[in-house]
N, C-alpha and C positions, 0 to 999 in steps of 0.2 A: 630645405627639403628638396630632395631630388625627384624630379619628374620623370617617370617612365614613359617612353614612347614606344609604339609598335608600328613597324612597317612591313608591307608585303613587297618583295623584290622579285622581279622576273629578269633573268639575265640571259642575254642572247649572245651568240658567237660560237666558238668552238669551246664549249664548257662541258661536254659529256666525254667520258673515256680518257680524261686528262688529270684526274685527281682533284677536280674543282670543288667537289662536295667535302672531301677530306680537308682540303685547304680552308674552306669556310668554317668547318667545325673548329679547327685549330685556332683561327683568327677570333672566333666568337668566344672560345674559352679564354684566350689571352686578354680579351677586352671586357669580359664580364657580360656578354650579350647572350640572351637566352633565345630559344626558338627551335626551329628545324629547317632542314634543306632537303630537297628531293628533285630528281630529274623529271622532266614532263616528256610526254610521248612525241612532242614536236621538236625535240632537240635542245630546249632551253632548260634552265634551272629555275626553280621557284623557292623562295625562302620566306618564312615569317620570322622576323627578328625583333626583340624587345631589349631595351636597355635605356640608360640615361642618354640624353641628346648627344653629349660629346662622344660616348662609347659608340652610339649608333652611326654617327657621322664617320668616325674612324673606321668602323666596320664596313660601311658602304665604299669608302675609299679602297680599302684593302680588297674588296670584291671586284672593283674596277680593274685592278691589276691581275689578280688570279694567280695560280701557280705558273711555273715557267712554260709548260706546254699549251696553256690555255690562250685563247684570244677572245677578249671581251669586246663585243661590238656595241653593247648598250645595256643599260640597266633602267628598268621602268620601276620606279619606287613610289608607293602610295601609303598613306597612312592607313592603319587597319585597327579595328576595334575588337578583334577576336579575343576572347578571354584567355589570359595567359596564367596557367597554374603550374605548368611544368617547369622543372629546373634543368639547367644545362642547355646544350645545343645538340641536336641529334639529326642523324640521317633517316629519312623515311623512304618507303618504297616509291617507285615511279608512279606518277599519276597521269 
């Protein structure tokens, strides 16, 4: 049985205006991770990501790299219990 895990990620660095959200959507779809991504008003990017442990680990590692123009200074990741019913991985409006 596959255990699904959900994590809330806050990514800091140069992650807005560089295609970071589109990059995370592509990575999530390739790895079978579901959830959402959005910019925050303070210049960071927030994500809620759900998947099996291996897929989520690979997703977080991909997020540490980011697209070519991004510079990721850090990722703060915490387990999250938010109910997940949505399919896919989507971009949300800035919060």
